[in-house]
C-alpha positions as CSV (number, residue, x, y, z in Angstrom):
1,M,72.0,77.3,81.5
2,P,71.9,78.8,85.0
3,S,72.5,82.5,84.8
4,T,72.7,82.6,88.6
5,Y,76.1,80.8,88.6
6,D,77.2,82.0,85.1
7,K,80.6,80.4,84.4
8,D,80.9,78.7,87.8
9,I,80.9,75.1,86.5
10,Q,81.1,73.6,90.0
11,S,77.7,75.0,90.8
12,Y,76.0,73.3,87.8
13,N,73.9,70.3,88.6
14,F,74.3,67.1,86.5
15,E,71.5,67.9,84.1
16,E,72.8,71.5,83.5
17,L,76.3,70.2,83.0
18,T,75.0,67.6,80.5
19,S,73.2,70.3,78.5
20,L,76.3,72.5,78.5
21,I,78.6,69.8,77.2
22,E,76.2,68.9,74.4
23,S,75.8,72.5,73.5
24,L,79.6,72.6,73.1
25,G,79.4,69.8,70.5
26,E,80.8,67.1,72.8
27,K,79.4,63.7,73.5
28,K,77.0,63.3,76.4
29,F,79.3,61.0,78.4
30,R,81.8,63.8,78.8
31,A,79.5,65.4,81.3
32,K,79.6,62.4,83.5
33,Q,83.4,62.4,83.3
34,I,83.7,66.1,84.2
35,Y,81.1,65.8,87.0
36,E,83.1,63.0,88.5
37,W,86.4,64.9,88.2
38,I,84.8,67.8,90.0
39,H,82.6,66.1,92.7
40,V,84.3,62.7,93.2
41,K,87.9,63.2,92.4
42,L,87.8,66.8,93.7
43,V,90.1,68.4,91.2
44,S,90.8,72.1,91.3
45,S,91.7,72.7,87.6
46,F,90.6,71.5,84.2
47,D,94.2,70.4,83.5
48,E,93.8,67.5,85.9
49,M,91.0,66.0,83.7
50,T,93.3,63.8,81.8
51,N,90.7,61.8,79.9
52,L,89.6,65.0,78.1
53,S,91.4,66.2,75.0
54,A,93.9,69.0,75.5
55,S,91.9,71.3,73.2
56,F,88.6,70.7,75.1
57,R,90.4,71.4,78.4
58,E,91.7,74.6,77.0
59,K,88.2,75.6,75.8
60,L,86.8,74.9,79.3
61,K,89.6,76.9,80.9
62,E,88.9,79.9,78.7
63,D,85.2,80.0,79.4
64,Y,84.5,78.5,82.8
65,I,85.7,78.8,86.4
66,L,87.0,75.8,88.4
67,S,88.9,76.2,91.7
68,L,88.9,75.3,95.3
69,P,89.4,77.7,98.2
70,E,93.0,78.3,99.2
71,I,94.1,77.2,102.7
72,V,95.5,80.4,104.3
73,R,95.8,79.1,107.9
74,F,95.3,75.7,109.5
75,Q,95.3,74.8,113.1
76,E,95.0,71.4,114.8
77,S,93.8,70.9,118.4
78,K,96.3,69.1,120.7
79,E,93.3,68.1,122.8
80,D,91.0,66.3,120.3
81,G,92.5,66.5,116.8
82,T,89.9,69.0,115.6
83,R,91.2,71.0,112.6
84,K,90.2,74.6,112.0
85,Y,90.8,76.0,108.5
86,L,90.8,79.6,107.2
87,F,90.1,79.6,103.5
88,K,90.6,82.4,100.9
89,L,88.0,82.6,98.2
90,R,88.6,83.7,94.6
91,D,87.8,87.4,95.5
92,G,90.1,87.4,98.5
93,N,87.4,87.1,101.1
94,M,87.9,84.5,103.9
95,V,85.7,82.0,105.6
96,E,86.2,79.4,108.3
97,T,85.7,75.6,108.3
98,V,86.0,73.1,111.1
99,F,86.9,69.4,110.7
100,M,85.9,67.2,113.7
101,R,86.6,63.5,114.4
102,Y,83.9,61.5,116.2
103,H,83.6,57.8,116.9
104,H,80.6,57.7,114.5
105,G,82.6,59.4,111.7
106,N,84.1,62.7,110.6
107,S,82.1,65.9,110.5
108,V,82.7,69.2,108.7
109,C,81.2,72.5,109.8
110,I,81.1,74.9,106.9
111,S,80.3,78.6,106.4
112,S,77.5,79.8,104.1
113,Q,78.4,83.5,104.1
114,V,81.4,85.8,104.6
115,G,80.6,87.3,107.9
116,C,77.0,87.5,109.1
117,A,74.3,90.2,109.4
118,M,72.2,88.6,112.1
119,G,74.0,90.3,115.1
120,C,73.6,87.6,117.7
121,K,75.4,88.9,120.8
122,F,77.3,85.7,121.6
123,C,78.8,85.1,118.1
124,A,82.1,86.4,116.7
125,S,81.1,85.9,113.1
126,T,78.7,88.8,113.2
127,L,81.1,91.4,114.6
128,D,82.2,92.7,111.2
129,G,78.8,92.4,109.6
130,L,78.0,90.6,106.3
131,E,80.3,90.9,103.3
132,R,78.5,88.5,100.9
133,S,76.8,85.1,100.5
134,L,78.7,82.1,99.3
135,T,78.0,80.3,96.0
136,P,77.2,76.5,96.0
137,S,80.7,75.8,94.8
138,E,82.2,77.8,97.6
139,M,80.3,75.8,100.2
140,L,81.2,72.5,98.5
141,G,84.8,73.7,98.1
142,Q,85.3,73.9,101.9
143,I,84.4,70.2,102.2
144,Y,86.4,69.1,99.2
145,Q,89.5,70.8,100.5
146,V,89.1,69.3,103.9
147,I,88.7,65.8,102.4
148,K,91.8,66.3,100.3
149,H,93.9,67.8,103.1
150,T,93.0,65.2,105.7
151,G,92.8,62.2,103.3
152,E,89.7,61.1,105.3
153,R,86.1,60.5,104.4
154,V,83.5,63.0,105.6
155,S,80.3,61.4,106.8
156,N,78.4,64.4,108.3
157,V,78.2,68.0,107.2
158,V,76.8,70.9,109.3
159,V,76.0,74.3,107.8
160,M,76.6,76.1,111.0
161,G,79.7,78.1,110.5
162,M,79.9,81.8,109.5
163,G,76.6,83.2,108.1
164,E,72.9,82.6,108.2
165,P,72.2,79.8,105.7
166,L,68.5,80.7,105.2
167,T,69.3,84.2,104.0
168,N,71.4,82.5,101.3
169,Y,68.5,80.2,100.5
170,D,68.8,79.5,96.8
171,N,72.5,78.8,97.0
172,L,72.0,76.6,100.1
173,V,69.4,74.5,98.3
174,R,71.6,74.1,95.3
175,F,74.5,73.1,97.6
176,I,72.4,70.4,99.2
177,E,71.3,69.1,95.7
178,L,75.0,68.9,94.6
179,F,76.4,67.4,97.7
180,T,73.8,64.6,98.0
181,D,73.7,63.9,94.2
182,E,74.2,60.2,93.3
183,H,76.7,61.3,90.7
184,G,78.9,63.1,93.2
185,Q,79.6,62.5,96.9
186,N,76.2,60.8,97.2
187,I,75.9,61.5,101.0
188,S,72.5,60.9,102.5
189,Q,70.5,64.1,103.2
190,R,70.0,62.7,106.7
191,N,73.7,63.3,107.3
192,L,73.4,67.0,106.6
193,T,72.3,69.6,109.2
194,V,71.4,73.2,108.4
195,S,71.3,75.7,111.3
196,T,69.2,78.9,111.3
197,C,68.6,81.6,113.8
198,G,64.9,81.6,112.7
199,I,64.2,83.1,109.2
200,V,60.5,82.1,109.4
201,P,59.5,82.4,105.7
202,N,62.4,80.3,104.5
203,I,61.8,77.7,107.2
204,I,58.4,77.2,105.6
205,K,59.9,77.2,102.0
206,L,62.4,74.6,103.1
207,A,59.7,72.5,104.7
208,D,57.8,72.4,101.4
209,L,60.8,70.9,99.7
210,K,60.4,67.9,102.0
211,L,64.1,67.2,102.2
212,Q,65.4,64.7,104.7
213,I,68.0,67.0,106.2
214,T,68.1,67.9,109.9
215,L,67.0,71.5,110.7
216,A,68.7,73.0,113.8
217,I,67.1,76.1,115.2
218,S,69.4,78.5,117.1
219,L,66.9,79.2,119.9
220,H,69.1,80.4,122.8
221,A,66.2,82.0,124.8
222,T,62.7,80.9,126.0
223,T,60.9,84.3,125.9
224,N,60.6,86.8,123.1
225,D,61.9,89.6,125.2
226,K,65.0,87.7,126.3
227,R,65.6,86.5,122.7
228,K,65.5,90.1,121.4
229,E,68.2,91.0,123.9
230,I,70.7,88.5,122.4
231,M,69.3,87.8,118.9
232,P,68.0,90.8,116.9
233,V,66.2,88.5,114.5
234,A,63.5,88.1,117.2
235,N,62.5,91.7,116.4
236,T,61.4,90.6,113.0
237,Y,60.2,87.0,113.7
238,S,58.7,86.6,117.1
239,L,59.2,83.4,119.1
240,D,55.5,82.5,118.6
241,K,56.0,82.8,114.8
242,L,59.2,80.8,114.9
243,M,57.5,78.0,116.9
244,D,54.6,77.9,114.4
245,A,57.2,77.5,111.6
246,C,58.9,74.7,113.5
247,K,55.6,72.9,113.9
248,Y,54.9,73.3,110.2
249,Y,58.4,72.0,109.4
250,F,58.0,69.0,111.7
251,D,54.5,68.2,110.4
252,T,55.4,68.6,106.8
253,T,58.7,66.7,106.7
254,G,58.4,64.3,109.6
255,R,61.9,65.3,110.6
256,R,62.6,66.0,114.2
257,I,64.0,69.5,114.8
258,T,67.0,70.2,117.0
259,F,67.0,73.3,119.2
260,E,70.5,74.7,119.7
261,Y,70.7,76.4,123.1
262,A,73.9,78.3,124.0
263,L,74.1,78.4,127.8
264,I,75.2,81.9,128.9
265,G,75.9,82.2,132.6
266,G,73.4,84.5,134.3
267,V,71.5,85.2,131.1
268,N,69.5,82.1,130.0
269,D,70.4,79.3,132.5
270,T,67.8,79.6,135.2
271,A,65.4,76.9,136.4
272,E,62.6,79.0,134.8
273,D,64.5,78.9,131.5
274,A,64.8,75.1,131.7
275,A,61.0,74.7,132.4
276,A,60.1,77.1,129.5
277,L,62.5,75.3,127.2
278,A,60.9,72.0,128.0
279,R,57.4,73.5,127.2
280,L,58.7,74.6,123.8
281,A,60.4,71.3,122.9
282,G,57.9,68.8,124.2
283,P,55.1,69.2,121.6
284,L,57.6,68.9,118.7
285,S,59.6,66.0,120.2
286,A,62.5,68.2,119.6
287,H,66.1,67.3,120.5
288,I,67.9,70.0,122.6
289,N,71.6,70.5,122.1
290,L,73.0,72.5,125.0
291,I,76.1,74.5,124.1
292,P,78.2,76.1,126.9
293,V,78.9,79.4,125.1
294,N,82.3,79.9,123.7
295,P,83.9,83.0,125.3
296,V,84.0,85.9,122.9
297,V,86.1,88.7,124.3
298,E,84.2,91.5,122.6
299,R,80.9,90.3,124.1
300,G,81.8,89.5,127.7
301,F,79.6,86.3,127.8
302,T,80.8,83.2,129.7
303,A,79.5,79.7,130.1
304,P,78.0,78.5,133.4
305,D,80.2,76.0,135.3
306,I,79.9,72.3,134.7
307,S,77.7,71.7,137.7
308,A,75.2,74.4,136.6
309,T,75.2,73.0,133.1
310,M,74.5,69.5,134.4
311,A,71.7,70.8,136.6
312,F,70.1,72.5,133.6
313,K,70.3,69.3,131.6
314,N,68.8,67.3,134.4
315,K,65.8,69.6,134.7
316,L,65.1,69.0,131.0
317,E,65.5,65.2,131.3
318,K,63.0,65.1,134.2
319,K,60.5,66.6,131.7
320,R,61.3,63.7,129.3
321,I,63.1,66.0,126.9
322,N,65.8,64.4,124.7
323,V,68.9,66.5,125.5
324,T,72.7,66.4,125.0
325,I,75.5,68.7,125.9
326,R,77.6,69.4,122.9
327,R,81.1,68.1,123.2
328,E,83.5,71.0,123.3
329,M,86.0,70.7,120.4
330,G,88.8,72.9,119.2
331,R,88.6,75.5,122.0
332,D,92.4,75.7,122.1
333,I,92.5,76.7,118.4
334,D,89.9,79.6,118.2
335,G,87.1,77.0,117.9
336,A,84.2,79.5,118.0
337,C,82.9,80.7,114.6
338,G,84.6,83.9,113.4
339,Q,87.5,84.0,115.8
340,L,90.3,82.8,113.5
341,R,89.2,85.1,110.7
342,R,89.1,88.1,113.0
343,R,92.6,87.3,114.3
344,H,94.0,86.9,110.8
345,I,92.5,90.2,109.5
346,G,93.5,92.0,112.6
347,G,89.9,92.4,114.0
């Protein structure tokens, strides 16, 4: 039985749950029923598991935890229907989640930690530091609540909200296992994206698992000195080491990497930056996702205007780099990571 998750039954995989149920003297098929209640029917209490005996439900209630995060605040964009959720966890901590509708399906962007320790200068999530990492069930719970609240299927999930997923490595990997399990939501790993600011050792560990997820690297600068100015992680893992890890990931998994690049006016949007970015992306056949930076009052950064953004994109395309500009969604509802939480707690 997994001591890491103790009594958190939502974080057990199917095999662990089966072992647990048999150890309690119940028939093996009960594990499949319970797993389906949790991960397909998305219940938030043992009382809802109506095909279990009342006595068995009581025993589970006494010994194990089952809950979904509570919706504290909910905003919907009048511009594009994007929904922003503020969830309260069992211990009272809060995280943000975003639901986005696209033509190709619905996406959910989830948090992996309460706050963030990475200190990236353009991000509101890191302003109050890191409180703690989320468990696999707390990551799943964000998605499950969104599905229940919207009544709509989710086809893509992005771990790109509050927190640095690769400093919560073990819980992240367990979350991926649970969310893509054939007994649960059974979503393809190819429909799951994990974003990291560049935790090099764990990029290599993740590569060795040979998952089929998409790895997105928060790059945001094309030289190590410039990256250090806006991303403190570069003081620990240099750009050269990060690019070596990206090559290893690409060579090991065969999965094309995405470079996330937040365009910050007057900081990283020059012609020289575009040329250097093309040199980094080219050998990896990487996709570049340009993100006009969300204004964060505390940081003073602003995005370049649309003409400058398009000019940057065109320079990359002339170098035969695959590039898109991320569609801005939810800006009228505190769309940037960490903004809604800070407003609620009075930050």
